[in-house]
Backbone as ProteinMPNN parsed JSONL, in Angstrom:
{"seq_chain_A": "MRAGKIAVSVGRRVNGGAAAGGRETGCPGETEPLMLHGMDVSRTLLNVIDVEATCWDGQPPLGAVSEIIEIGLTVVDLEQRERLSKHRILVRPRRSRVSAFCTELTGLTQEEVDTGVEFAEACRLLHSEHRADSRPWASWGDYDRHQFERQCKATQTRYPFGRRHTNVKLAFTESRGLRRRPGMDAALKIAGFPLEGRHHSGADDAWNIAALVVDLLERGDWPGEPDEPA", "coords_chain_A": {"N_chain_A": [[129.129, 114.427, 105.055], [126.843, 113.183, 107.399], [126.983, 110.739, 108.479], [129.389, 109.942, 109.572], [129.63, 111.086, 112.05], [130.061, 110.847, 115.528], [128.042, 110.719, 118.238], [127.161, 111.376, 121.703], [125.998, 108.666, 123.781], [122.492, 108.1, 123.931], [120.487, 108.404, 126.708], [120.187, 107.758, 130.263], [122.573, 106.725, 132.588], [122.1, 103.925, 134.574], [122.984, 101.634, 136.06], [126.279, 101.146, 136.894], [129.602, 99.852, 136.161], [132.149, 97.543, 135.063], [132.785, 96.835, 131.608], [131.591, 93.814, 130.112], [131.974, 90.535, 128.685], [133.25, 91.145, 126.28], [132.226, 93.542, 125.312], [132.667, 96.712, 123.823], [132.294, 99.598, 123.361], [130.186, 102.419, 124.291], [127.662, 102.871, 126.875], [128.351, 100.867, 129.67], [126.546, 100.179, 131.618], [123.006, 99.624, 132.244], [120.481, 101.495, 130.494], [117.935, 104.004, 130.692], [115.1, 105.284, 128.924], [115.156, 108.705, 127.773], [112.984, 111.508, 128.284], [111.734, 113.94, 126.27], [109.941, 116.79, 126.11], [107.661, 115.223, 126.462], [108.106, 113.15, 124.687], [109.239, 109.919, 123.978], [112.51, 109.304, 123.634], [113.767, 106.956, 122.93], [112.225, 105.792, 120.989], [113.011, 106.816, 118.598], [115.297, 105.556, 117.938], [117.441, 103.168, 116.339], [118.624, 99.862, 116.159], [121.401, 98.635, 114.578], [122.482, 95.614, 113.404], [125.104, 93.233, 113.12], [126.341, 90.021, 112.674], [128.98, 87.659, 113.304], [129.914, 84.327, 112.631], [130.912, 80.938, 113.472], [132.746, 79.257, 110.95], [133.776, 77.426, 107.997], [136.187, 76.298, 105.56], [134.698, 74.773, 103.365], [132.875, 71.776, 104.202], [131.498, 71.602, 107.545], [133.161, 70.252, 110.487], [132.417, 66.942, 111.723], [129.471, 66.872, 113.554], [129.62, 69.54, 114.233], [128.178, 72.833, 114.254], [127.259, 75.954, 112.759], [127.788, 78.772, 114.722], [127.01, 81.815, 116.418], [129.603, 84.079, 117.089], [130.354, 86.666, 117.397], [128.672, 89.68, 118.02], [127.923, 92.575, 116.497], [126.892, 95.906, 117.069], [125.399, 98.902, 116.212], [124.044, 101.957, 117.194], [121.589, 103.992, 115.787], [120.322, 107.238, 115.401], [117.299, 107.947, 114.199], [115.897, 110.299, 113.728], [117.765, 112.412, 113.977], [119.529, 111.524, 112.152], [122.087, 110.189, 112.401], [124.917, 108.243, 113.498], [125.168, 106.893, 116.705], [126.475, 105.265, 118.707], [128.795, 102.54, 119.173], [128.973, 99.061, 119.539], [130.005, 95.869, 120.887], [129.706, 92.393, 121.297], [131.174, 89.514, 122.379], [130.848, 86.021, 121.854], [130.798, 82.806, 123.267], [131.225, 79.848, 121.493], [129.514, 76.674, 121.572], [129.089, 74.283, 120.259], [130.908, 74.133, 118.295], [134.14, 75.111, 116.953], [136.48, 77.803, 116.447], [137.755, 77.978, 113.302], [140.834, 77.903, 111.333], [140.312, 79.083, 108.89], [138.097, 80.671, 109.563], [139.27, 82.439, 111.36], [141.024, 83.783, 109.631], [139.158, 85.073, 108.034], [137.516, 86.63, 109.81], [139.183, 87.615, 111.777], [138.947, 86.792, 114.349], [139.876, 84.646, 117.06], [139.935, 81.355, 118.586], [140.776, 81.556, 121.233], [140.171, 84.196, 121.802], [137.318, 84.343, 121.545], [136.67, 82.625, 123.554], [136.72, 84.2, 125.778], [134.335, 85.401, 125.779], [130.726, 85.678, 126.318], [128.067, 83.352, 127.188], [125.684, 82.275, 124.687], [122.984, 82.65, 125.435], [123.257, 84.578, 127.421], [124.268, 86.67, 125.905], [122.007, 87.273, 124.366], [120.364, 88.138, 126.416], [121.72, 90.454, 127.181], [121.371, 92.013, 124.877], [118.675, 92.481, 125.111], [118.422, 93.741, 127.673], [120.287, 95.869, 127.737], [120.158, 97.12, 125.278], [117.573, 97.289, 124.486], [116.419, 95.504, 122.658], [114.083, 94.109, 122.253], [112.059, 95.951, 121.929], [112.969, 98.066, 120.382], [113.263, 99.071, 116.986], [115.099, 97.234, 114.468], [117.884, 96.561, 112.239], [119.581, 94.972, 109.486], [122.143, 93.83, 107.186], [120.726, 92.363, 104.678], [119.056, 89.181, 105.281], [120.397, 87.257, 106.678], [121.463, 87.56, 109.319], [119.177, 87.795, 110.948], [117.958, 85.306, 110.447], [119.958, 83.589, 111.423], [119.951, 84.153, 114.172], [117.345, 83.281, 114.72], [117.532, 80.502, 114.15], [119.536, 79.71, 115.995], [118.466, 80.447, 118.458], [116.225, 78.777, 118.537], [117.479, 76.261, 118.517], [118.858, 76.287, 120.928], [116.946, 76.799, 122.739], [116.533, 79.415, 123.586], [115.313, 82.588, 124.492], [114.139, 84.613, 121.896], [115.726, 87.614, 121.113], [114.852, 89.934, 119.783], [112.419, 92.382, 118.603], [109.613, 92.522, 116.279], [110.027, 94.39, 114.316], [111.883, 94.701, 111.748], [114.337, 95.741, 109.388], [115.517, 95.143, 106.172], [118.407, 96.183, 105.087], [119.946, 95.864, 102.83], [118.088, 95.311, 100.8], [116.596, 97.705, 100.854], [118.588, 99.543, 100.103], [119.243, 98.628, 97.537], [116.837, 99.099, 96.141], [116.666, 101.872, 96.468], [118.83, 102.787, 94.964], [118.218, 101.865, 92.486], [119.195, 99.436, 91.501], [119.944, 96.411, 89.705], [120.847, 94.084, 90.798], [121.374, 92.827, 94.105], [123.793, 94.269, 96.096], [126.849, 93.37, 97.883], [127.866, 94.459, 101.188], [130.345, 95.855, 101.142], [130.556, 96.538, 98.442], [128.326, 98.169, 98.236], [129.084, 100.34, 99.818], [131.077, 101.448, 98.189], [129.527, 102.199, 95.984], [127.997, 104.169, 97.171], [129.952, 105.945, 97.703], [131.407, 105.908, 100.04], [133.971, 105.29, 102.511], [135.332, 102.117, 103.577], [135.181, 101.535, 106.871], [137.353, 100.38, 109.252], [137.605, 96.814, 109.69], [136.504, 94.543, 107.284], [134.094, 92.01, 107.806], [134.384, 92.07, 110.496], [132.205, 92.052, 113.11], [131.474, 94.309, 114.675], [132.625, 96.444, 113.23], [131.413, 96.098, 110.716], [128.704, 96.511, 111.345], [128.837, 99.199, 111.996], [129.55, 100.321, 109.521], [127.334, 99.533, 107.954], [125.438, 101.038, 109.24], [126.187, 103.567, 108.371], [125.257, 103.458, 105.77], [122.562, 103.259, 106.294], [122.078, 105.821, 107.323], [122.613, 107.258, 105.005], [120.466, 106.406, 103.394], [118.388, 107.522, 104.865], [118.953, 110.251, 104.527], [118.554, 110.486, 101.826], [115.896, 110.212, 101.709], [114.823, 107.703, 101.462], [114.49, 105.745, 103.347], [112.718, 102.944, 104.533], [109.34, 103.356, 105.495], [107.846, 101.631, 107.132], [109.214, 99.036, 108.876], [110.106, 95.605, 107.975], [107.964, 92.95, 109.016], [108.28, 89.963, 109.71], [106.413, 86.893, 109.603]], "CA_chain_A": [[128.164, 113.376, 105.366], [126.654, 113.113, 108.827], [127.121, 109.366, 108.933], [130.632, 109.725, 110.277], [129.633, 111.773, 113.324], [129.775, 110.029, 116.693], [127.469, 111.519, 119.303], [127.11, 110.66, 122.973], [124.894, 107.723, 123.87], [121.258, 108.657, 124.443], [120.008, 107.634, 127.852], [120.847, 108.02, 131.528], [123.16, 105.51, 133.098], [121.429, 103.48, 135.785], [123.904, 100.775, 136.781], [127.626, 101.217, 136.361], [130.31, 98.577, 136.19], [133.055, 97.313, 133.94], [132.219, 96.132, 130.465], [131.76, 92.359, 130.202], [131.645, 89.78, 127.493], [133.825, 91.668, 125.054], [131.626, 94.786, 124.851], [133.75, 97.673, 123.675], [131.98, 101.004, 123.536], [128.835, 102.679, 124.746], [127.536, 102.765, 128.318], [128.314, 99.482, 130.102], [125.382, 99.948, 132.439], [121.721, 99.716, 131.571], [120.005, 102.862, 130.339], [116.5, 104.184, 130.607], [114.857, 106.305, 127.899], [114.935, 110.09, 128.148], [111.731, 112.084, 127.826], [111.855, 115.33, 125.858], [108.641, 117.342, 125.744], [106.677, 114.152, 126.425], [108.419, 112.167, 123.654], [110.2, 108.888, 124.346], [113.59, 109.385, 122.66], [114.152, 105.619, 122.482], [111.431, 105.414, 119.824], [113.673, 107.304, 117.386], [116.562, 104.851, 117.798], [117.475, 101.928, 115.559], [119.795, 99.011, 116.349], [121.932, 97.98, 113.374], [123.13, 94.399, 113.895], [125.85, 92.354, 112.215], [126.948, 88.927, 113.431], [129.948, 86.739, 112.732], [129.655, 82.982, 113.151], [131.92, 79.942, 113.118], [132.634, 78.88, 109.543], [134.845, 76.542, 107.537], [136.45, 76.242, 104.132], [134.104, 73.488, 103.01], [131.894, 71.259, 105.145], [131.922, 71.667, 108.946], [133.527, 68.973, 111.082], [131.302, 66.108, 112.17], [128.833, 67.303, 114.784], [129.728, 70.989, 114.436], [127.189, 73.698, 113.612], [127.652, 77.356, 112.748], [127.282, 79.483, 115.899], [127.397, 83.218, 116.537], [130.748, 84.332, 117.955], [130.443, 88.11, 117.616], [127.504, 90.505, 117.686], [128.22, 93.994, 116.387], [125.663, 96.703, 117.157], [125.515, 100.362, 116.156], [122.778, 102.655, 117.427], [121.363, 105.122, 114.88], [119.208, 108.138, 115.701], [116.589, 108.096, 112.933], [115.48, 111.685, 113.532], [118.949, 113.242, 113.768], [120.247, 110.927, 111.02], [123.489, 110.023, 112.744], [125.309, 107.097, 114.294], [125.396, 107.349, 118.075], [127.416, 104.477, 119.496], [129.243, 101.282, 118.581], [129.056, 98.055, 120.589], [130.47, 94.546, 120.479], [129.555, 91.313, 122.262], [131.779, 88.249, 121.974], [130.02, 84.893, 122.293], [131.488, 81.517, 123.265], [130.496, 78.761, 120.821], [129.431, 75.455, 122.365], [129.03, 73.088, 119.407], [131.875, 74.33, 117.213], [135.346, 75.861, 117.295], [136.904, 78.763, 115.428], [138.726, 77.365, 112.388], [141.837, 78.81, 110.767], [139.611, 79.831, 107.845], [137.262, 81.658, 110.244], [140.174, 83.474, 111.884], [141.484, 84.583, 108.496], [138.036, 85.872, 107.546], [136.955, 87.552, 110.804], [140.189, 88.101, 112.712], [138.68, 86.237, 115.674], [140.511, 83.379, 117.391], [139.242, 80.591, 119.622], [141.152, 82.105, 122.535], [139.442, 85.457, 122.011], [135.891, 84.124, 121.78], [136.532, 81.938, 124.841], [136.533, 85.224, 126.805], [132.999, 85.959, 125.611], [129.625, 85.203, 127.155], [127.209, 82.34, 126.585], [124.721, 82.844, 123.74], [121.79, 83.103, 126.163], [123.612, 85.825, 128.091], [124.356, 87.693, 124.865], [120.632, 87.669, 124.049], [119.858, 88.912, 127.555], [122.333, 91.774, 127.097], [120.69, 92.748, 123.814], [117.371, 92.876, 125.641], [118.494, 94.633, 128.83], [121.111, 97.049, 127.525], [119.903, 97.763, 123.986], [116.126, 97.286, 124.251], [116.234, 94.834, 121.372], [112.723, 93.602, 122.109], [111.129, 97.031, 121.595], [113.565, 98.997, 119.431], [113.414, 98.501, 115.636], [116.48, 96.882, 114.161], [118.167, 96.404, 110.812], [120.785, 94.216, 109.154], [122.401, 93.77, 105.753], [120.14, 91.096, 104.28], [118.297, 88.465, 106.304], [121.212, 86.216, 107.3], [121.599, 87.767, 110.759], [117.894, 87.457, 111.558], [117.761, 83.857, 110.367], [120.918, 82.929, 112.302], [119.404, 84.268, 115.522], [116.169, 82.405, 114.829], [118.009, 79.118, 114.212], [120.279, 79.417, 117.214], [117.526, 80.538, 119.584], [115.427, 77.559, 118.526], [118.328, 75.116, 118.849], [119.301, 76.371, 122.321], [115.766, 77.139, 123.55], [116.794, 80.746, 124.137], [114.316, 83.595, 124.095], [114.545, 85.473, 120.786], [115.887, 88.925, 121.765], [114.404, 91.081, 118.998], [111.034, 92.575, 118.248], [109.243, 92.138, 114.922], [110.279, 95.478, 113.36], [113.206, 94.509, 111.146], [114.52, 96.284, 108.039], [116.588, 94.583, 105.348], [119.064, 97.362, 104.521], [120.397, 95.522, 101.478], [116.943, 95.486, 99.906], [116.283, 99.132, 100.786], [119.64, 100.208, 99.33], [119.093, 98.213, 96.137], [115.694, 99.821, 95.581], [116.982, 103.303, 96.45], [119.792, 103.072, 93.896], [117.734, 101.345, 91.22], [120.124, 98.401, 91.05], [119.338, 95.162, 89.239], [121.273, 93.034, 91.719], [121.635, 93.288, 95.468], [125.246, 94.232, 96.308], [127.388, 93.157, 99.215], [128.039, 95.7, 101.925], [131.515, 96.59, 100.688], [130.23, 97.112, 97.137], [127.369, 99.254, 98.476], [129.852, 101.496, 100.291], [131.729, 102.043, 97.018], [128.482, 102.844, 95.196], [127.596, 105.382, 97.891], [131.103, 106.838, 97.812], [131.868, 105.918, 101.423], [135.082, 104.382, 102.786], [135.129, 101.009, 104.504], [135.813, 101.897, 108.139], [137.691, 99.201, 110.027], [137.852, 95.541, 109.014], [135.341, 93.815, 106.77], [133.83, 90.766, 108.53], [134.318, 92.324, 111.932], [130.804, 92.382, 113.355], [131.343, 95.682, 115.155], [132.927, 97.377, 112.137], [130.392, 95.966, 109.673], [127.49, 97.193, 111.815], [129.123, 100.644, 111.887], [129.487, 100.673, 108.097], [125.942, 99.404, 107.519], [124.735, 102.196, 109.798], [126.451, 104.706, 107.482], [124.343, 103.304, 104.635], [121.235, 103.604, 106.817], [122.017, 107.288, 107.355], [122.528, 107.687, 103.611], [119.079, 106.189, 102.971], [117.573, 108.532, 105.55], [119.187, 111.565, 103.913], [117.98, 110.445, 100.478], [114.446, 110.071, 101.842], [114.469, 106.367, 100.988], [114.384, 104.765, 104.421], [111.345, 102.419, 104.547], [108.514, 103.879, 106.574], [107.457, 100.547, 108.025], [110.132, 97.9, 108.75], [109.522, 94.291, 107.735], [107.494, 92.22, 110.177], [108.097, 88.578, 109.267], [105.49, 86.102, 110.4]], "C_chain_A": [[128.057, 113.21, 106.865], [126.867, 111.709, 109.365], [128.372, 109.144, 109.752], [130.672, 110.352, 111.658], [129.292, 110.806, 114.441], [129.256, 110.941, 117.786], [127.486, 110.708, 120.592], [125.91, 109.731, 122.977], [123.675, 108.413, 124.458], [120.783, 107.792, 125.592], [120.78, 108.012, 129.098], [121.358, 106.719, 132.085], [122.516, 105.152, 134.429], [122.371, 102.662, 136.64], [125.268, 100.834, 136.125], [128.269, 99.852, 136.352], [131.172, 98.425, 134.958], [132.357, 96.575, 132.837], [132.528, 94.649, 130.577], [131.485, 91.738, 128.856], [132.151, 90.382, 126.206], [133.171, 92.934, 124.552], [132.69, 95.857, 124.838], [133.345, 99.1, 124.001], [130.533, 101.169, 123.895], [128.778, 102.502, 126.253], [127.481, 101.31, 128.734], [127.116, 99.175, 130.958], [124.106, 100.021, 131.637], [121.324, 101.184, 131.462], [118.492, 102.865, 130.344], [116.222, 105.325, 129.648], [114.668, 107.687, 128.48], [113.592, 110.56, 127.597], [111.967, 113.553, 127.511], [110.512, 115.811, 125.365], [107.608, 116.219, 125.569], [106.96, 113.08, 125.411], [109.472, 111.203, 124.163], [111.282, 108.842, 123.275], [113.947, 108.01, 122.111], [113.369, 105.186, 121.25], [112.073, 105.881, 118.517], [114.95, 106.528, 117.1], [116.391, 103.536, 117.056], [118.743, 101.171, 115.92], [120.187, 98.39, 115.009], [122.809, 96.822, 113.843], [123.91, 93.713, 112.778], [126.528, 91.281, 113.053], [128.008, 88.213, 112.603], [129.737, 85.386, 113.398], [130.785, 82.043, 112.753], [131.665, 79.451, 111.695], [133.866, 78.082, 109.146], [135.016, 76.663, 106.032], [135.993, 74.875, 103.642], [133.096, 73.067, 104.061], [132.402, 71.377, 106.584], [132.347, 70.291, 109.453], [132.297, 68.22, 111.583], [130.772, 66.609, 113.508], [128.866, 68.798, 115.035], [128.622, 71.728, 113.692], [127.694, 75.133, 113.676], [126.978, 78.086, 113.91], [127.805, 80.911, 115.911], [128.57, 83.347, 117.507], [130.979, 85.83, 118.19], [129.151, 88.777, 117.184], [127.968, 91.957, 117.671], [126.916, 94.774, 116.378], [126.022, 98.186, 117.118], [124.134, 100.967, 116.336], [122.711, 103.868, 116.508], [120.169, 105.931, 115.374], [118.513, 108.449, 114.376], [116.168, 109.536, 112.67], [116.678, 112.587, 113.237], [119.808, 112.744, 112.61], [121.752, 110.833, 111.298], [123.705, 108.766, 113.58], [125.679, 107.582, 115.69], [126.481, 106.581, 118.806], [127.645, 103.121, 118.851], [129.496, 100.269, 119.69], [129.479, 96.703, 120.012], [130.246, 93.551, 121.613], [130.214, 90.068, 121.67], [130.992, 87.102, 122.604], [130.829, 83.601, 122.195], [130.666, 80.481, 122.518], [130.545, 77.498, 121.667], [129.475, 74.188, 121.525], [129.982, 73.196, 118.217], [133.08, 75.07, 117.756], [135.71, 76.77, 116.128], [138.003, 78.125, 114.58], [139.752, 78.395, 111.936], [141.213, 79.675, 109.674], [138.781, 80.96, 108.456], [138.117, 82.795, 110.803], [140.672, 84.381, 110.769], [140.397, 85.526, 108.002], [137.652, 86.975, 108.525], [137.994, 88.207, 111.707], [140.023, 87.545, 114.111], [139.39, 84.898, 115.861], [139.678, 82.652, 118.441], [139.532, 81.155, 121.005], [140.378, 83.389, 122.832], [137.975, 85.203, 122.318], [135.654, 83.352, 123.073], [136.357, 82.923, 125.988], [135.132, 85.821, 126.761], [131.979, 85.351, 126.556], [128.889, 84.076, 126.438], [126.19, 83.027, 125.67], [123.488, 83.386, 124.449], [122.052, 84.422, 126.878], [123.732, 86.959, 127.086], [122.965, 88.192, 124.488], [120.04, 88.495, 125.177], [120.428, 90.329, 127.531], [121.683, 92.632, 126.01], [119.351, 93.286, 124.313], [117.505, 93.956, 126.714], [119.243, 95.931, 128.546], [120.786, 97.805, 126.236], [118.437, 97.722, 123.579], [115.759, 96.621, 122.926], [114.81, 94.348, 121.164], [111.743, 94.675, 121.665], [111.67, 98.003, 120.552], [113.618, 98.36, 118.042], [114.873, 98.207, 115.356], [116.633, 96.616, 112.685], [119.447, 95.6, 110.642], [120.954, 94.223, 107.639], [121.933, 92.409, 105.24], [119.416, 90.445, 105.45], [119.113, 87.392, 107.019], [121.233, 86.344, 108.817], [120.315, 87.384, 111.502], [117.678, 85.951, 111.57], [118.719, 83.104, 111.287], [120.452, 82.999, 113.753], [118.208, 83.341, 115.702], [116.585, 80.95, 114.974], [118.658, 78.81, 115.555], [119.401, 79.523, 118.457], [116.678, 79.27, 119.672], [116.241, 76.359, 118.988], [118.716, 75.101, 120.326], [118.161, 76.696, 123.278], [115.99, 78.451, 124.315], [115.739, 81.717, 123.627], [114.894, 84.479, 122.987], [114.594, 86.915, 121.277], [115.226, 90.097, 121.059], [112.889, 91.158, 118.882], [110.808, 92.251, 116.779], [109.594, 93.194, 113.876], [111.705, 95.404, 112.841], [113.226, 95.085, 109.735], [115.716, 95.626, 107.378], [117.245, 95.744, 104.607], [119.535, 97.095, 103.096], [119.274, 95.75, 100.464], [116.602, 96.964, 99.749], [117.303, 99.885, 99.948], [119.505, 99.887, 97.849], [117.963, 98.977, 95.456], [115.981, 101.31, 95.472], [117.875, 103.666, 95.273], [119.355, 102.547, 92.538], [118.623, 100.273, 90.635], [119.38, 97.139, 90.631], [119.687, 94.004, 90.161], [121.568, 93.641, 93.089], [123.127, 93.161, 95.773], [125.601, 93.787, 97.716], [127.609, 94.495, 99.887], [129.214, 96.518, 101.414], [131.275, 97.236, 99.329], [129.264, 98.286, 97.298], [128.08, 100.513, 98.966], [130.531, 102.21, 99.126], [130.715, 102.786, 96.165], [128.077, 104.175, 95.839], [128.737, 106.383, 98.023], [131.646, 106.951, 99.221], [133.068, 104.99, 101.589], [134.628, 103.221, 103.665], [135.894, 101.34, 105.772], [136.074, 100.63, 108.941], [137.911, 97.99, 109.15], [136.536, 94.926, 108.544], [135.286, 92.44, 107.454], [134.217, 90.852, 110.002], [132.885, 92.744, 112.2], [130.611, 93.825, 113.778], [131.583, 96.686, 114.031], [131.88, 97.297, 111.029], [129.099, 96.654, 110.078], [127.647, 98.703, 111.689], [129.019, 101.106, 110.431], [128.067, 100.567, 107.545], [125.136, 100.596, 108.02], [124.985, 103.448, 108.968], [125.532, 104.665, 106.269], [122.903, 103.573, 105.047], [121.065, 105.12, 106.827], [121.894, 107.851, 105.943], [121.097, 107.527, 103.09], [118.145, 107.206, 103.612], [117.715, 109.889, 104.868], [118.646, 111.632, 102.491], [116.453, 110.351, 100.511], [113.94, 108.707, 101.437], [114.434, 105.314, 102.094], [112.944, 104.264, 104.501], [110.564, 102.941, 105.753], [108.127, 102.836, 107.587], [108.417, 99.374, 107.832], [109.382, 96.606, 108.51], [109.059, 93.668, 109.036], [107.216, 90.793, 109.75], [107.163, 87.805, 110.184], [106.266, 85.125, 111.263]], "O_chain_A": [[129.078, 113.107, 107.545], [126.924, 111.511, 110.579], [128.406, 108.221, 110.566], [131.654, 110.173, 112.379], [128.345, 110.029, 114.325], [129.965, 111.851, 118.218], [127.784, 109.513, 120.585], [124.927, 109.965, 122.274], [123.8, 109.219, 125.379], [120.688, 106.572, 125.455], [121.896, 108.526, 129.012], [120.652, 105.711, 132.06], [122.403, 106.001, 135.313], [122.547, 102.956, 137.822], [125.392, 100.595, 134.924], [127.604, 98.828, 136.511], [130.958, 99.087, 133.942], [131.448, 95.783, 133.082], [133.587, 94.263, 131.072], [130.844, 92.34, 127.995], [131.562, 90.167, 125.146], [133.511, 93.39, 123.46], [133.529, 95.913, 125.737], [133.983, 99.749, 124.83], [129.742, 100.228, 123.829], [129.744, 102.032, 126.854], [126.651, 100.563, 128.215], [126.695, 98.02, 131.03], [124.118, 100.435, 130.478], [121.779, 102.016, 132.247], [117.851, 101.859, 130.039], [117.026, 106.253, 129.557], [114.088, 107.839, 129.555], [113.125, 110.067, 126.57], [112.357, 114.324, 128.388], [109.994, 115.333, 124.356], [106.787, 116.257, 124.652], [106.15, 112.165, 125.259], [110.487, 111.623, 124.719], [111.034, 108.404, 122.151], [114.381, 107.893, 120.965], [113.812, 104.29, 120.532], [111.716, 105.393, 117.445], [115.627, 106.813, 116.112], [115.35, 102.884, 117.131], [119.821, 101.762, 115.984], [119.384, 97.697, 114.383], [123.766, 97.024, 114.591], [123.445, 93.623, 111.642], [127.212, 91.59, 114.029], [127.941, 88.169, 111.374], [129.421, 85.31, 114.585], [131.526, 82.318, 111.81], [130.519, 79.254, 111.287], [134.868, 78.061, 109.86], [134.101, 77.08, 105.322], [136.788, 73.943, 103.519], [132.521, 73.916, 104.742], [133.604, 71.264, 106.823], [131.931, 69.273, 108.9], [131.254, 68.824, 111.835], [131.524, 66.752, 114.472], [128.208, 69.282, 115.956], [128.184, 71.295, 112.626], [128.477, 75.478, 114.561], [125.758, 78.029, 114.068], [128.921, 81.176, 115.461], [128.539, 82.795, 118.607], [131.726, 86.207, 119.093], [128.605, 88.479, 116.122], [128.356, 92.503, 118.703], [125.943, 94.354, 115.751], [126.849, 98.657, 117.899], [123.17, 100.536, 115.703], [123.643, 104.671, 116.45], [119.131, 105.369, 115.724], [119.076, 109.138, 113.527], [116.09, 109.956, 111.516], [116.612, 113.433, 112.345], [120.703, 113.448, 112.143], [122.572, 111.333, 110.528], [122.803, 108.293, 114.272], [126.412, 108.56, 115.843], [127.328, 107.189, 119.461], [126.814, 102.62, 118.094], [130.162, 100.584, 120.676], [129.33, 96.438, 118.819], [130.565, 93.843, 122.766], [129.846, 89.624, 120.582], [130.53, 87.201, 123.741], [131.465, 83.331, 121.176], [129.51, 80.252, 122.874], [131.51, 77.275, 122.397], [129.857, 73.129, 122.023], [129.871, 72.439, 117.252], [133.054, 75.592, 118.871], [135.309, 76.543, 114.986], [139.064, 77.774, 115.096], [139.571, 79.597, 112.126], [141.542, 80.855, 109.545], [138.761, 82.074, 107.933], [137.739, 83.964, 110.729], [140.736, 85.599, 110.933], [140.684, 86.653, 107.598], [137.48, 88.127, 108.126], [137.722, 89.233, 112.33], [140.861, 87.793, 114.978], [139.491, 84.11, 114.921], [138.828, 83.25, 119.1], [138.641, 81.224, 121.852], [139.98, 83.637, 123.97], [137.435, 85.787, 123.258], [134.561, 83.412, 123.635], [135.897, 82.538, 127.063], [134.778, 86.647, 127.602], [132.324, 84.605, 127.473], [129.064, 83.87, 125.237], [125.873, 84.203, 125.85], [122.997, 84.462, 124.106], [121.176, 85.286, 126.936], [123.342, 88.09, 127.377], [122.762, 89.393, 124.311], [119.299, 89.446, 124.931], [119.719, 91.292, 127.821], [121.472, 93.83, 126.199], [118.951, 94.402, 123.98], [116.797, 94.962, 126.679], [118.869, 96.983, 129.063], [121.099, 98.989, 126.113], [118.094, 98.081, 122.452], [114.909, 97.107, 122.18], [114.37, 94.19, 120.025], [110.705, 94.359, 121.084], [110.889, 98.698, 119.901], [113.993, 97.193, 117.935], [115.77, 98.834, 115.92], [115.649, 96.463, 111.961], [120.289, 95.553, 111.539], [120.034, 94.576, 106.901], [122.655, 91.418, 105.353], [119.189, 91.077, 106.481], [118.582, 86.688, 107.878], [121.043, 85.357, 109.527], [120.36, 86.735, 112.547], [117.265, 85.385, 112.582], [118.341, 82.089, 111.872], [120.548, 82.013, 114.484], [118.081, 82.688, 116.737], [116.054, 80.236, 115.825], [118.373, 77.785, 116.175], [119.58, 78.762, 119.408], [116.443, 78.753, 120.764], [115.754, 75.534, 119.76], [118.886, 74.032, 120.914], [118.376, 76.851, 124.481], [115.683, 78.572, 125.501], [115.331, 81.661, 122.467], [115.99, 85.023, 123.12], [113.599, 87.406, 121.811], [115.05, 91.155, 121.664], [112.177, 90.165, 119.036], [111.713, 91.758, 116.106], [109.476, 92.936, 112.678], [112.622, 95.977, 113.43], [112.264, 94.942, 108.981], [116.8, 95.561, 107.958], [116.706, 96.235, 103.615], [119.525, 97.993, 102.254], [119.5, 96.317, 99.395], [116.349, 97.427, 98.637], [116.939, 100.765, 99.168], [119.637, 100.772, 97.003], [118.114, 99.445, 94.327], [115.586, 101.948, 94.496], [117.706, 104.718, 94.657], [120.047, 102.758, 91.542], [118.794, 100.198, 89.418], [118.305, 96.843, 91.153], [118.915, 93.054, 90.292], [121.955, 94.803, 93.208], [123.673, 92.06, 95.715], [124.77, 93.821, 98.624], [127.548, 95.542, 99.242], [129.106, 97.736, 101.266], [131.732, 98.352, 99.082], [129.369, 99.282, 96.581], [127.722, 101.624, 98.574], [130.557, 103.44, 99.082], [130.998, 103.879, 95.674], [127.847, 105.17, 95.152], [128.52, 107.532, 98.409], [132.27, 107.952, 99.575], [133.172, 103.994, 100.873], [133.653, 103.338, 104.407], [137.122, 101.419, 105.754], [135.146, 99.893, 109.272], [138.349, 98.112, 108.006], [135.581, 94.807, 109.312], [136.316, 91.796, 107.651], [134.36, 89.831, 110.674], [132.394, 93.692, 111.588], [129.695, 94.497, 113.304], [130.841, 97.658, 113.89], [131.501, 98.322, 110.463], [128.461, 97.31, 109.255], [126.705, 99.403, 111.32], [128.46, 102.167, 110.152], [127.642, 101.413, 106.758], [124.261, 101.104, 107.319], [124.107, 104.304, 108.863], [125.08, 105.706, 105.791], [122.108, 104.061, 104.244], [120.037, 105.641, 106.394], [121.155, 108.809, 105.714], [120.579, 108.418, 102.417], [117.216, 107.693, 102.968], [116.727, 110.592, 104.654], [118.315, 112.712, 102.002], [115.799, 110.404, 99.469], [112.765, 108.553, 101.102], [114.357, 104.119, 101.808], [112.022, 105.08, 104.534], [111.065, 102.962, 106.877], [108.083, 103.121, 108.784], [108.447, 98.773, 106.758], [108.189, 96.502, 108.795], [109.71, 93.847, 110.066], [106.074, 90.435, 109.461], [107.128, 88.037, 111.392], [105.668, 84.357, 112.017]]}, "name": "protein", "num_of_chains": 1, "seq": "MRAGKIAVSVGRRVNGGAAAGGRETGCPGETEPLMLHGMDVSRTLLNVIDVEATCWDGQPPLGAVSEIIEIGLTVVDLEQRERLSKHRILVRPRRSRVSAFCTELTGLTQEEVDTGVEFAEACRLLHSEHRADSRPWASWGDYDRHQFERQCKATQTRYPFGRRHTNVKLAFTESRGLRRRPGMDAALKIAGFPLEGRHHSGADDAWNIAALVVDLLERGDWPGEPDEPA"}
């Protein structure tokens, strides 16, 4: 299966510098698209996004709201049908704290996310380093998209993504002829793939979802036109 292959990042490095805000892999500097025979390579790339947010076992504390604390991103080359690079952005919550339940679920602690960037800066990084405004993107279900919409509205932050979004859960369900939409871990078992890393790690979940994207591409079942919600 080609989904497990890691290739070099596509793009030429423009600005160097140390990684910031908890980013782990991929070029830390901005990139510009390569041109091959007049074709913009960036048009063949897809951002697979998975977020983790503050959560509680029951109702949130008074005044607290669920906020993004980790953004996992894997870049997929749609033409070559392979995962290219894995990225992570940690985000400092402002109206909530990481609960013991959240740490048990995600592995993230308050001390760790305190080293992250502000939400607005995370959105800027998605735009500047991953071309989120122009590159199509995908997630497992619509939770991630809705969470960004809610938090951008609440914080008056520019929404970082374009309108071309694909619900991978829906595409996988239709491809496999399933009656119910499975969770990501169940989908991996159905496809015969291992769970790589930790479930409910944004970076690892994005990497695993990207493997399912590649599977859909190889089966010829990747949607031709991503969803464009109004």
